[in-house]
Each structure stands twice: as structure tokens, then as C-alpha cells.
N, C-alpha and C positions, 0 to 999 in steps of 0.2 A: 716146316711149311704152311702157314693156314689157309683152308682153303674154305670157298660156303658156297651159302647154294645160292643161286642167281631168283631165284622165286622171290624169298623170304630173306635172304641180307643177314643171315644168321650163320654166324660159324659151324663147324660142322664136328657135332662131339666125336669121341672117340665108340660111343655110347649108342647114336645116334643110330637108324634105320633107314642107313643112302643107300642109292641107285644111279644107276649108267640105263643112259638110256642107247640105240645102236648106234648114233654118231657117237659117243662118245663125252658126252655132256652129263656131270651128277648133279644131285635134288635130293633132297628129302621127300621120302617115301610120297608123308602125305602129302605135301607139295605139288610135286609131277602128276597126286593122283589128283588132287582138285583141280588141275590146272588140265589135264586131259579128259575131266569132267566138261571144259568148254572147249576146247580146240583138241586137236591132232595132231598134234606140231611140239615140235622142239621150245622152250620158249626161248633156247642160248642161238640157237642159228635156224628156227623155221625149218627144218627139214621131220618130215614124215613121224610119224608115232606115237604107238599103241602100247593102251596099259599093257601086254601080257607079253612085250616084244621085251620088257626094264630089267635087266641084272642086278643083284644084292651085290652094294659094298661092302667088305669086311679088309677093313685098318689095320695095319701089325704098329701101334703107337710105342713102343715100349721106348726104341731110341731118340724117337724121337720128343718123348715125353722127359725122360733121360737130360738134353743138351735143350729141354727149354726147362725144365726142373733147373739145369743150368745154369743157364743164361737169365730166369729169373733169382737162384741166389745172388748170381753178381750184380742184376739193376738194385735184387732190392739190399742189398750190403754197398753199393752203390746210392744206393735215397740213403741207407743208413746214416753212409757218409757224411750225407748235405746236409742231412737232420742235427747234426748232431755239431756240424759246423756250424748251420744257422740257429741251433741254439746257446753253444759260443757266444758268439755275435750276439742275438741277442742277448744274452746276460753280458756282455759288455758293453751294451751298449743301455741297459736298463741300469747298472753300474753308473755309466756317464750323466745317464738321466735322472738320478737318483744325488748324484755327486750337486749335476747343475738345480736339481733343488734346493739339495742344502743350503747352495752361494749365493741364490734367489732370495733365500730363504733373510741368508744375512747379511746383503744387500739392501735387501727391504727394512731390515728391522734398523741397520743405520745412518737410513736415505732417513726412516720413522728418527729415529732420535734427532739426527741434526735438525727434521721439521720443528721436530718439539724444543729445540734448543732455539733454533732461530724464529718459532712463536711465543719463546718464554723471554726470548732482546725485546722482538719488537713489539712485544705488551709492556715490557718495560719501558722502551720509550716513548710508547706513545702516554706512557701513564708522567713521561718527564716532559715530555712534550703542555700535554693539558697542564701540570701545573708552573708549564713558561710562562703559556698559554694566558692560565688566571692568572699569576704574578704579571704580565705585560699589563693587562686588562686592568689590577689596578695602580699599576706602573699611569697607565692611563689619566683614568680619573683623579688621582695625586697633580696632574703633569696639568692636567685642564682645570682643577683646581687652583692649583701654583697658575696657572694663564693668567684667571679671570682674577685673583689674585692684585700679582702682580702689574694686571691693565687698571685695578682698582687705588692702587698705591703710583701706578704714576698718574693717571689722571686726580689725584689727590698732589703727588709733588705738581703738578701742572699748575691745579688749585693757589698750592704754595708759591709757585714762581709766582703765579698774579697777583697773590696778593702783597707779597713781598717786592713786586717793581712796585705794585699802586700805594703802600709804604715809604717805597725809596724816594716814589716821586715827592709823597706827602711830604716825608723828613727833609727830601731838597727845598721845597716848599718852607718849608718850617725855618731850614734853615741860611735860608738868603733873606726869611721877615726878620729872623731872630740879631742878624750880620744886619739888615738896613733897623731896625730897631735898637742896634747896640749901638750902632753908627750914629742914630741920632740919637739916642742916650749923651754920647762920648761926644758929639760935638755940642750940644747946647749945656751940658756942665765945662762945658773951657772956658 
């Protein structure tokens, strides 16, 4: 059982100077003397009280100390067991945490390796694409030159076709003229 002074609210120490009033309430001697200098009543029940009426209390705490010690030892054992269980749980959690960190490191490295691989492939594809674009550009230039050349050749063919038609027309005229000439010439010789 734990008892406390109602003036200061502190527990009674077995070696403390404790007194009771006539009404039966207990206080530290210094606490009640200070109280009685201001008021001549009991702090607990307000009965009339004077300093000369205080009686010293003597505690027999041996049995109580042994019981308290036993309880404290049991509490300490329980707390030690809980502490050991928590330390074990903490160790397990630290091991899991370390394992997770290791797995994260491996996963991070794997992802970094894959990213590096993809970056290399992307760089290679970009380089290939640039080469293709360069070749395409050259092909377009050649195509433009070929189209211009083809246009020039088509224009030349049209011009030649016109010249050939003109020549055919002149040949037809010449043939007709030659036929007339030959007809006339044979007609005159006969």
C-alpha cells in the first residue's frame, strides 16, 4: 500500500518524519507545521487542529518492503522479458530491412543495367536513323537531278518529235514533188 501526504502529494518514505492529527489524517511533519502556521484546521477534513496535538507515526515496513521487492522483481522480470522480445523483434526487423535494402540495391542495379542497355540500343538506332536520313537526302537530291534530266530529255524528245514531223512533212512534200517530177519526166519521154 502506498500512502501520500495530502499537502505535498508525495509518497511517504519509511524514514520520513510523519505525524497524525487528532482526526486521524497523516502528513509530513514539515508540511503540517507549515499548514498550521496559516490555518488551525486539518488540511483533509477541516477539523480543529493544533501543533501540540500531533502524534509521530512509526512505520513497520519490513513485510511491505519484501512484498514490494517481490512485485518489483516480477515487474522487472516481465519488463526484461518484454525487452528481450522487443530486441529479438527489432533484430528480425533489422535483418528484414537489410535484406530489403540488398534486394533494392540489386533491383536498382538491374534496372540501371537495363536502362544502359536500352540507351545503347536507342543510340545505335538513332545513329542508324541519321544515316538513313542522310542517304534519303542524297537519294532525293539524285531523284531531283534525275527528274530535271528526265524533263530536259522529254523536252528534247518533244523538240525532236516536232523536227521529225516537220521533216516528214517536208519529205512528203518532196516525195509528192518528186513523183510529179518523175511523172512529168516519164510523160515527156514517151
